C-alpha positions as semicolon CSV with decimal commas, in nm:
position;residue;x (nm);y (nm);z (nm)
1;X;0,000;0,000;0,000
2;X;0,114;0,352;-0,077
3;X;0,045;0,526;0,251
4;X;0,157;0,859;0,105
5;X;-0,187;0,876;-0,053
6;X;-0,347;0,844;0,290
7;X;-0,108;1,103;0,432
8;X;-0,214;1,340;0,156
9;X;-0,581;1,289;0,245
10;X;-0,506;1,342;0,614
11;X;-0,289;1,647;0,550
12;X;0,008;1,516;0,749
13;X;0,333;1,345;0,654
14;X;0,411;1,097;0,932
15;X;0,757;1,088;1,085
16;X;0,667;0,738;1,203
17;X;0,456;0,578;0,926
18;X;0,394;0,272;1,144
19;X;0,158;0,483;1,354
20;X;-0,060;0,542;1,051
21;X;-0,043;0,177;0,946
22;X;-0,142;0,060;1,292
23;X;-0,435;0,304;1,301
24;X;-0,582;0,117;1,004
25;X;-0,543;-0,236;1,148
26;X;-0,861;-0,395;1,281
27;X;-0,832;-0,673;1,536
28;X;-0,984;-0,924;1,291
29;X;-0,693;-0,874;1,048
30;X;-0,449;-1,009;1,304
31;X;-0,658;-1,324;1,350
32;X;-0,581;-1,413;0,987
33;X;-0,232;-1,258;0,982
34;X;-0,076;-1,348;1,319
35;X;0,276;-1,267;1,193
36;X;0,188;-0,907;1,106
37;X;0,452;-0,682;1,260
38;X;0,215;-0,430;1,420
39;X;-0,070;-0,456;1,667
40;X;-0,434;-0,359;1,611
41;X;-0,561;-0,003;1,645
42;X;-0,754;-0,021;1,973
43;X;-0,495;0,157;2,190
44;X;-0,468;0,436;1,934
45;X;-0,847;0,452;1,928
46;X;-0,851;0,496;2,306
47;X;-0,610;0,787;2,284
48;X;-0,779;0,944;1,982
49;X;-1,117;0,936;2,154
50;X;-0,976;1,148;2,437
51;X;-0,805;1,393;2,199
52;X;-1,122;1,425;1,991
53;X;-1,336;1,499;2,294
54;X;-1,086;1,759;2,420
55;X;-1,059;1,944;2,087
56;X;-1,435;1,947;2,024
57;X;-1,511;2,049;2,384
58;X;-1,254;2,328;2,372
59;X;-1,392;2,458;2,041
60;X;-1,752;2,460;2,161
61;X;-1,659;2,622;2,492
62;X;-1,477;2,910;2,325
63;X;-1,720;2,970;2,038
64;X;-2,062;2,930;2,198
65;X;-2,196;3,081;2,524
66;X;-2,466;2,815;2,550
67;X;-2,526;2,612;2,868
68;X;-2,359;2,281;2,936
69;X;-2,655;2,074;2,818
70;X;-2,648;2,229;2,469
71;X;-2,273;2,187;2,434
72;X;-2,293;1,824;2,548
73;X;-2,565;1,742;2,293
74;X;-2,376;1,915;2,013
75;X;-2,054;1,734;2,099
76;X;-2,236;1,400;2,105
77;X;-2,372;1,470;1,756
78;X;-2,022;1,539;1,627
79;X;-1,839;1,243;1,781
80;X;-2,093;0,960;1,771
81;X;-2,025;0,646;1,568
82;X;-2,247;0,743;1,276
83;X;-2,088;1,086;1,241
84;X;-1,734;0,946;1,253
85;X;-1,828;0,667;1,013
86;X;-1,951;0,931;0,769
87;X;-1,609;1,099;0,796
88;X;-1,440;0,769;0,708
89;X;-1,669;0,734;0,407
90;X;-1,599;1,093;0,299
91;X;-1,227;1,014;0,311
92;X;-1,281;0,680;0,129
93;X;-1,082;0,490;0,391
94;X;-1,217;0,145;0,305
95;X;-0,939;0,053;0,059
96;X;-0,681;0,125;0,330
97;X;-0,841;-0,057;0,621
98;X;-0,681;-0,389;0,713
99;X;-0,965;-0,627;0,794
100;X;-1,030;-0,998;0,793
101;X;-1,186;-1,134;0,475
102;X;-1,521;-1,168;0,650
103;X;-1,520;-0,812;0,782
104;X;-1,410;-0,679;0,444
105;X;-1,717;-0,832;0,277
106;X;-1,963;-0,693;0,534
107;X;-1,974;-0,333;0,414
108;X;-2,313;-0,203;0,527
109;X;-2,360;-0,337;0,880
110;X;-2,348;-0,156;1,210
111;X;-2,024;-0,344;1,273
112;X;-1,868;-0,168;0,973
113;X;-1,996;0,165;1,104
114;X;-1,814;0,098;1,432
115;X;-1,499;-0,010;1,247
116;X;-1,506;0,317;1,053
117;X;-1,560;0,525;1,366
118;X;-1,286;0,344;1,558
119;X;-1,044;0,394;1,268
120;X;-1,109;0,770;1,268
121;X;-1,039;0,785;1,642
122;X;-0,724;0,575;1,593
123;X;-0,606;0,807;1,316
124;X;-0,655;1,104;1,549
125;X;-0,449;0,921;1,811
126;X;-0,178;0,850;1,555
127;X;-0,170;1,213;1,443
128;X;-0,137;1,324;1,804
129;X;0,148;1,085;1,881
130;X;0,333;1,169;1,561
131;X;0,298;1,546;1,555
132;X;0,136;1,663;1,875
133;X;-0,196;1,840;1,909
134;X;-0,162;2,063;1,599
135;X;-0,213;1,800;1,323
136;X;-0,482;1,623;1,525
137;X;-0,665;1,951;1,580
138;X;-0,632;2,043;1,212
139;X;-0,785;1,709;1,110
140;X;-1,070;1,740;1,362
141;X;-1,144;2,097;1,257
142;X;-1,148;2,020;0,886
143;X;-1,337;1,691;0,888
144;X;-1,548;1,685;1,205
145;X;-1,611;2,036;1,338
146;X;-1,694;2,141;0,982
147;X;-2,019;1,942;1,021
148;X;-2,139;2,157;1,311
149;X;-2,322;2,429;1,108
150;X;-2,540;2,166;0,940
151;X;-2,608;1,993;1,273
152;X;-2,718;2,320;1,432
153;X;-2,917;2,444;1,131
154;X;-3,115;2,119;1,109
155;X;-3,125;2,046;1,484
156;X;-2,966;1,709;1,424
157;X;-2,847;1,708;1,785
158;X;-3,202;1,620;1,891
159;X;-3,225;1,242;1,911
160;X;-3,463;1,077;1,662
161;X;-3,713;0,958;1,925
162;X;-3,750;1,307;2,071
163;X;-3,780;1,463;1,725
164;X;-4,037;1,208;1,608
165;X;-4,247;1,259;1,922
166;X;-4,227;1,637;1,891
167;X;-4,335;1,632;1,525
168;X;-4,608;1,371;1,585
169;X;-4,763;1,582;1,857
170;X;-4,728;1,901;1,655
171;X;-4,876;1,763;1,331
172;X;-5,126;1,502;1,454
173;X;-5,165;1,562;1,825
174;X;-5,058;1,200;1,881
175;X;-4,782;1,055;2,098
176;X;-4,608;0,770;1,913
177;X;-4,576;0,427;2,065
178;X;-4,332;0,145;1,997
179;X;-4,391;-0,229;1,969
180;X;-4,142;-0,513;1,950
181;X;-4,224;-0,697;1,628
182;X;-3,956;-0,963;1,646
183;X;-3,658;-1,067;1,852
184;X;-3,398;-1,330;1,780
185;X;-3,054;-1,453;1,873
186;X;-2,898;-1,592;2,192
187;X;-2,902;-1,389;2,514
188;X;-2,551;-1,258;2,456
189;X;-2,631;-1,143;2,101
190;X;-2,999;-1,043;2,092
191;X;-3,151;-0,847;1,805
192;X;-3,482;-0,665;1,802
193;X;-3,716;-0,538;1,532
194;X;-3,935;-0,256;1,665
195;X;-4,218;-0,068;1,493
196;X;-4,314;0,294;1,563
197;X;-4,687;0,365;1,551
198;X;-4,913;0,665;1,532
199;X;-5,238;0,524;1,659
200;X;-5,294;0,199;1,467
201;X;-5,061;0,303;1,180
202;X;-4,716;0,147;1,166
203;X;-4,507;0,430;1,026
204;X;-4,171;0,252;1,012
205;X;-3,959;-0,007;1,187
206;X;-3,597;-0,042;1,289
207;X;-3,352;-0,304;1,408
208;X;-3,102;-0,292;1,692
209;X;-2,904;-0,488;1,947
210;X;-3,136;-0,358;2,222
211;X;-3,498;-0,244;2,233
212;X;-3,385;0,115;2,284
213;X;-3,149;0,100;1,987
214;X;-3,424;-0,049;1,770
215;X;-3,666;0,223;1,881
216;X;-3,418;0,493;1,781
217;X;-3,371;0,325;1,442
218;X;-3,749;0,305;1,395
219;X;-3,791;0,672;1,485
220;X;-3,513;0,768;1,243
221;X;-3,684;0,579;0,961
222;X;-4,017;0,729;1,067
223;X;-3,872;1,078;1,026
224;X;-3,767;0,983;0,673
225;X;-4,110;0,839;0,588
226;X;-4,290;1,151;0,711
227;X;-4,036;1,396;0,569
228;X;-3,961;1,536;0,915
229;X;-3,580;1,512;0,909
230;X;-3,533;1,891;0,933
């Protein structure tokens, strides 16, 4: 792999290229390549998560006089797994990620979303270790904080369940309710399919690893069905 291409995308030439390589190594890759010289990216992810939270928190604190609750919600919208996964997709990181053959084939699952998000955090950790706070902060500002105006303009920091309830009450005067339609899998790996209803009408459904997660997915799809995203 020509990691200079990745460095160009990230805007940083690494003094220690192994940091960048390791940031792109998923644990599953090592299961199939036990002789690979580097470890997986989870320690870098741990560090990058802390750097990301610091940079975003510092930016919000100094640019907005809003109360703590607002800043916390905005930060959560910027650094959650979906948002970071979108960054990975924007950067087209998939060709550079080192995954097992099975993980490489599974491109659209929640597991891939988490792999993307973890890789972004690991890259931030690698940038920090290689060049200090400046390159990490530059990356976060350009690729993550740049999403803030859209989040604020469209109130995307409001969670889907709250938004769907607010719109349902405003438009129809109805409070939505949720029903478990299906559940499957062993106790340690349960999955749920939940429908969101307005009265007797099933508006949409969603799947998740918990009832709460499935409810959020159903509400998100319900917002799409009703055209209430913004």
